[in-house]
A tleap script that builds the chain and sets N, CA, C and O, in Angstrom:
source leaprc.protein.ff14SB
mol = sequence {
  NMET VAL TYR ILE ASN GLY LYS GLU LYS ASP
  ALA ALA GLY GLN SER ILE ALA GLN TYR LEU
  THR GLU ASN GLY PHE ASP SER LYS ARG VAL
  ALA VAL GLU ARG ASN GLY ASP ILE LEU PRO
  LYS SER LYS TYR GLU SER THR ILE LEU HIE
  ASP GLY ASP GLN ILE GLU ILE VAL SER PHE
  VAL GLY GLY CGLY
}
set mol.1.N position { 145.996 74.365 109.124 }
set mol.1.CA position { 147.396 74.240 109.349 }
set mol.1.C position { 147.662 72.993 110.255 }
set mol.1.O position { 146.834 72.616 111.084 }
set mol.2.N position { 148.773 72.422 110.066 }
set mol.2.CA position { 149.236 71.249 110.843 }
set mol.2.C position { 150.512 71.698 111.647 }
set mol.2.O position { 151.348 72.450 111.146 }
set mol.3.N position { 150.606 71.234 112.821 }
set mol.3.CA position { 151.717 71.590 113.685 }
set mol.3.C position { 152.724 70.413 113.667 }
set mol.3.O position { 152.457 69.336 114.199 }
set mol.4.N position { 153.846 70.654 113.056 }
set mol.4.CA position { 154.853 69.637 112.912 }
set mol.4.C position { 156.146 70.058 113.641 }
set mol.4.O position { 156.785 71.045 113.277 }
set mol.5.N position { 156.510 69.286 114.674 }
set mol.5.CA position { 157.603 69.652 115.533 }
set mol.5.C position { 157.479 71.076 116.061 }
set mol.5.O position { 158.460 71.818 116.118 }
set mol.6.N position { 156.301 71.433 116.432 }
set mol.6.CA position { 156.053 72.757 117.035 }
set mol.6.C position { 155.886 73.910 116.060 }
set mol.6.O position { 155.627 75.032 116.494 }
set mol.7.N position { 156.031 73.668 114.704 }
set mol.7.CA position { 155.910 74.735 113.753 }
set mol.7.C position { 154.672 74.543 112.916 }
set mol.7.O position { 154.310 73.417 112.577 }
set mol.8.N position { 154.012 75.654 112.576 }
set mol.8.CA position { 152.777 75.561 111.702 }
set mol.8.C position { 153.284 75.257 110.271 }
set mol.8.O position { 154.189 75.925 109.771 }
set mol.9.N position { 152.698 74.263 109.644 }
set mol.9.CA position { 152.930 73.891 108.217 }
set mol.9.C position { 151.642 73.769 107.489 }
set mol.9.O position { 150.632 73.332 108.040 }
set mol.10.N position { 151.679 74.166 106.212 }
set mol.10.CA position { 150.515 74.021 105.328 }
set mol.10.C position { 150.592 72.621 104.688 }
set mol.10.O position { 150.893 72.503 103.501 }
set mol.11.N position { 150.314 71.537 105.490 }
set mol.11.CA position { 150.426 70.212 105.012 }
set mol.11.C position { 149.093 69.374 105.055 }
set mol.11.O position { 149.060 68.178 104.766 }
set mol.12.N position { 148.048 70.079 105.426 }
set mol.12.CA position { 146.749 69.378 105.427 }
set mol.12.C position { 146.415 68.740 104.119 }
set mol.12.O position { 146.588 69.371 103.076 }
set mol.13.N position { 145.945 67.525 104.118 }
set mol.13.CA position { 145.593 66.796 102.896 }
set mol.13.C position { 146.667 65.890 102.420 }
set mol.13.O position { 146.420 65.033 101.571 }
set mol.14.N position { 147.905 66.050 102.955 }
set mol.14.CA position { 148.972 65.117 102.555 }
set mol.14.C position { 149.015 63.899 103.439 }
set mol.14.O position { 148.612 63.944 104.601 }
set mol.15.N position { 149.504 62.815 102.888 }
set mol.15.CA position { 149.715 61.663 103.802 }
set mol.15.C position { 151.026 61.894 104.570 }
set mol.15.O position { 151.870 62.701 104.181 }
set mol.16.N position { 151.147 61.200 105.605 }
set mol.16.CA position { 152.431 61.208 106.371 }
set mol.16.C position { 153.577 60.808 105.488 }
set mol.16.O position { 154.637 61.433 105.546 }
set mol.17.N position { 153.411 59.792 104.672 }
set mol.17.CA position { 154.488 59.324 103.772 }
set mol.17.C position { 154.872 60.463 102.801 }
set mol.17.O position { 156.049 60.763 102.602 }
set mol.18.N position { 153.918 61.035 102.252 }
set mol.18.CA position { 154.140 62.147 101.291 }
set mol.18.C position { 154.922 63.312 101.952 }
set mol.18.O position { 155.898 63.823 101.401 }
set mol.19.N position { 154.462 63.698 103.128 }
set mol.19.CA position { 155.155 64.705 103.855 }
set mol.19.C position { 156.598 64.382 104.112 }
set mol.19.O position { 157.482 65.201 103.860 }
set mol.20.N position { 156.845 63.185 104.616 }
set mol.20.CA position { 158.207 62.782 104.951 }
set mol.20.C position { 159.065 62.810 103.684 }
set mol.20.O position { 160.178 63.335 103.706 }
set mol.21.N position { 158.583 62.273 102.630 }
set mol.21.CA position { 159.377 62.222 101.349 }
set mol.21.C position { 159.653 63.641 100.846 }
set mol.21.O position { 160.789 63.950 100.487 }
set mol.22.N position { 158.687 64.467 100.814 }
set mol.22.CA position { 158.839 65.890 100.287 }
set mol.22.C position { 159.765 66.732 101.160 }
set mol.22.O position { 160.293 67.754 100.720 }
set mol.23.N position { 159.953 66.295 102.393 }
set mol.23.CA position { 160.784 67.092 103.314 }
set mol.23.C position { 162.075 66.430 103.682 }
set mol.23.O position { 162.732 66.810 104.651 }
set mol.24.N position { 162.451 65.400 102.879 }
set mol.24.CA position { 163.755 64.782 103.021 }
set mol.24.C position { 163.998 63.843 104.190 }
set mol.24.O position { 165.140 63.570 104.559 }
set mol.25.N position { 162.892 63.346 104.776 }
set mol.25.CA position { 162.994 62.369 105.837 }
set mol.25.C position { 163.060 60.968 105.279 }
set mol.25.O position { 162.353 60.675 104.314 }
set mol.26.N position { 163.856 60.101 105.824 }
set mol.26.CA position { 163.903 58.675 105.517 }
set mol.26.C position { 162.935 57.971 106.423 }
set mol.26.O position { 163.180 57.826 107.621 }
set mol.27.N position { 161.829 57.530 105.853 }
set mol.27.CA position { 160.740 56.917 106.666 }
set mol.27.C position { 161.208 55.702 107.485 }
set mol.27.O position { 160.560 55.306 108.454 }
set mol.28.N position { 162.317 55.135 107.087 }
set mol.28.CA position { 162.825 53.943 107.835 }
set mol.28.C position { 163.600 54.412 109.084 }
set mol.28.O position { 163.861 53.617 109.987 }
set mol.29.N position { 163.954 55.664 109.129 }
set mol.29.CA position { 164.825 56.169 110.185 }
set mol.29.C position { 164.076 57.202 111.086 }
set mol.29.O position { 164.708 57.966 111.816 }
set mol.30.N position { 162.773 57.206 111.019 }
set mol.30.CA position { 162.021 58.183 111.864 }
set mol.30.C position { 160.917 57.485 112.680 }
set mol.30.O position { 160.480 56.389 112.329 }
set mol.31.N position { 160.493 58.104 113.723 }
set mol.31.CA position { 159.253 57.747 114.365 }
set mol.31.C position { 158.357 58.957 114.309 }
set mol.31.O position { 158.790 60.103 114.436 }
set mol.32.N position { 157.040 58.644 114.107 }
set mol.32.CA position { 156.090 59.728 113.960 }
set mol.32.C position { 154.991 59.566 115.049 }
set mol.32.O position { 154.414 58.492 115.222 }
set mol.33.N position { 154.737 60.651 115.754 }
set mol.33.CA position { 153.717 60.720 116.730 }
set mol.33.C position { 152.625 61.693 116.213 }
set mol.33.O position { 152.921 62.829 115.842 }
set mol.34.N position { 151.337 61.213 116.197 }
set mol.34.CA position { 150.273 62.041 115.726 }
set mol.34.C position { 149.215 62.236 116.893 }
set mol.34.O position { 148.598 61.284 117.373 }
set mol.35.N position { 149.068 63.459 117.281 }
set mol.35.CA position { 148.112 63.765 118.350 }
set mol.35.C position { 148.316 62.901 119.578 }
set mol.35.O position { 147.353 62.427 120.182 }
set mol.36.N position { 149.577 62.695 119.946 }
set mol.36.CA position { 149.929 61.984 121.147 }
set mol.36.C position { 150.096 60.494 120.957 }
set mol.36.O position { 150.552 59.845 121.899 }
set mol.37.N position { 149.775 59.899 119.844 }
set mol.37.CA position { 149.920 58.464 119.653 }
set mol.37.C position { 150.970 58.170 118.615 }
set mol.37.O position { 151.040 58.816 117.570 }
set mol.38.N position { 151.836 57.119 118.942 }
set mol.38.CA position { 152.827 56.692 117.994 }
set mol.38.C position { 152.137 56.069 116.759 }
set mol.38.O position { 151.269 55.210 116.910 }
set mol.39.N position { 152.502 56.477 115.603 }
set mol.39.CA position { 151.951 55.943 114.374 }
set mol.39.C position { 152.780 54.808 113.813 }
set mol.39.O position { 153.961 54.994 113.520 }
set mol.40.N position { 152.189 53.639 113.656 }
set mol.40.CA position { 152.969 52.483 113.057 }
set mol.40.C position { 153.367 52.870 111.593 }
set mol.40.O position { 152.615 53.525 110.871 }
set mol.41.N position { 154.517 52.452 111.229 }
set mol.41.CA position { 155.052 52.748 109.882 }
set mol.41.C position { 154.065 52.304 108.802 }
set mol.41.O position { 153.943 52.939 107.754 }
set mol.42.N position { 153.352 51.182 109.081 }
set mol.42.CA position { 152.414 50.609 108.145 }
set mol.42.C position { 151.246 51.585 107.841 }
set mol.42.O position { 150.512 51.390 106.872 }
set mol.43.N position { 151.087 52.611 108.661 }
set mol.43.CA position { 150.011 53.607 108.457 }
set mol.43.C position { 150.447 54.844 107.829 }
set mol.43.O position { 149.609 55.705 107.564 }
set mol.44.N position { 151.733 55.023 107.552 }
set mol.44.CA position { 152.251 56.302 106.960 }
set mol.44.C position { 151.565 56.637 105.631 }
set mol.44.O position { 151.233 57.798 105.391 }
set mol.45.N position { 151.351 55.657 104.779 }
set mol.45.CA position { 150.725 55.925 103.439 }
set mol.45.C position { 149.231 56.328 103.582 }
set mol.45.O position { 148.746 57.208 102.871 }
set mol.46.N position { 148.526 55.668 104.511 }
set mol.46.CA position { 147.083 55.864 104.585 }
set mol.46.C position { 146.645 56.957 105.574 }
set mol.46.O position { 145.470 57.323 105.607 }
set mol.47.N position { 147.566 57.469 106.363 }
set mol.47.CA position { 147.200 58.483 107.337 }
set mol.47.C position { 147.328 59.857 106.735 }
set mol.47.O position { 148.427 60.288 106.386 }
set mol.48.N position { 146.183 60.569 106.608 }
set mol.48.CA position { 146.151 61.908 106.030 }
set mol.48.C position { 146.213 62.993 107.130 }
set mol.48.O position { 145.539 62.885 108.155 }
set mol.49.N position { 147.004 64.003 106.905 }
set mol.49.CA position { 147.143 65.114 107.818 }
set mol.49.C position { 145.938 65.988 107.755 }
set mol.49.O position { 145.452 66.294 106.667 }
set mol.50.N position { 145.424 66.414 108.922 }
set mol.50.CA position { 144.264 67.300 109.009 }
set mol.50.C position { 144.548 68.616 109.716 }
set mol.50.O position { 145.462 68.663 110.539 }
set mol.51.N position { 143.824 69.671 109.442 }
set mol.51.CA position { 144.007 70.892 110.117 }
set mol.51.C position { 143.951 70.637 111.661 }
set mol.51.O position { 143.040 69.973 112.156 }
set mol.52.N position { 144.927 71.174 112.379 }
set mol.52.CA position { 144.981 71.091 113.802 }
set mol.52.C position { 145.735 69.891 114.310 }
set mol.52.O position { 145.944 69.784 115.519 }
set mol.53.N position { 146.155 68.982 113.458 }
set mol.53.CA position { 146.935 67.788 113.882 }
set mol.53.C position { 148.266 68.299 114.544 }
set mol.53.O position { 148.859 69.277 114.091 }
set mol.54.N position { 148.692 67.617 115.599 }
set mol.54.CA position { 149.980 67.808 116.229 }
set mol.54.C position { 150.912 66.632 115.883 }
set mol.54.O position { 150.700 65.504 116.328 }
set mol.55.N position { 151.931 66.920 115.092 }
set mol.55.CA position { 152.800 65.858 114.622 }
set mol.55.C position { 154.249 66.075 115.234 }
set mol.55.O position { 154.777 67.187 115.239 }
set mol.56.N position { 154.821 65.003 115.720 }
set mol.56.CA position { 156.181 65.038 116.129 }
set mol.56.C position { 156.918 63.999 115.320 }
set mol.56.O position { 156.483 62.849 115.251 }
set mol.57.N position { 158.049 64.382 114.693 }
set mol.57.CA position { 158.864 63.542 113.898 }
set mol.57.C position { 160.213 63.462 114.504 }
set mol.57.O position { 160.906 64.477 114.566 }
set mol.58.N position { 160.648 62.278 114.974 }
set mol.58.CA position { 161.933 62.089 115.575 }
set mol.58.C position { 162.829 61.275 114.694 }
set mol.58.O position { 162.420 60.170 114.338 }
set mol.59.N position { 163.981 61.686 114.310 }
set mol.59.CA position { 164.923 60.999 113.554 }
set mol.59.C position { 165.888 60.185 114.426 }
set mol.59.O position { 166.308 60.649 115.487 }
set mol.60.N position { 166.237 58.971 113.978 }
set mol.60.CA position { 167.162 58.166 114.674 }
set mol.60.C position { 168.549 58.407 114.099 }
set mol.60.O position { 168.733 58.440 112.882 }
set mol.61.N position { 169.508 58.573 114.976 }
set mol.61.CA position { 170.873 58.886 114.561 }
set mol.61.C position { 171.758 57.776 115.190 }
set mol.61.O position { 171.729 57.569 116.403 }
set mol.62.N position { 172.528 57.081 114.362 }
set mol.62.CA position { 173.457 56.100 114.823 }
set mol.62.C position { 174.768 56.689 115.231 }
set mol.62.O position { 175.091 57.814 114.848 }
set mol.63.N position { 175.503 55.988 115.969 }
set mol.63.CA position { 176.793 56.466 116.383 }
set mol.63.C position { 177.350 55.637 117.501 }
set mol.63.O position { 176.686 54.768 118.065 }
set mol.64.N position { 178.601 55.935 117.806 }
set mol.64.CA position { 179.163 55.107 118.882 }
set mol.64.C position { 179.945 55.936 119.868 }
set mol.64.O position { 180.485 55.399 120.835 }
savepdb mol mol.pdb
quit
């Protein structure tokens, strides 16, 4: 299991990019932290989720 924003998810084996797409996130409008480190957008395709990973996904919201 992978912990994403504090919830257990069965996402091990997926790339970050795949998880984001399948769950309706716009990869251009989010920041991803993996096990305490900010993940560069250039690594979303190649970074595979593993059991026990702690992922935080933060969406940017514009407004005035």
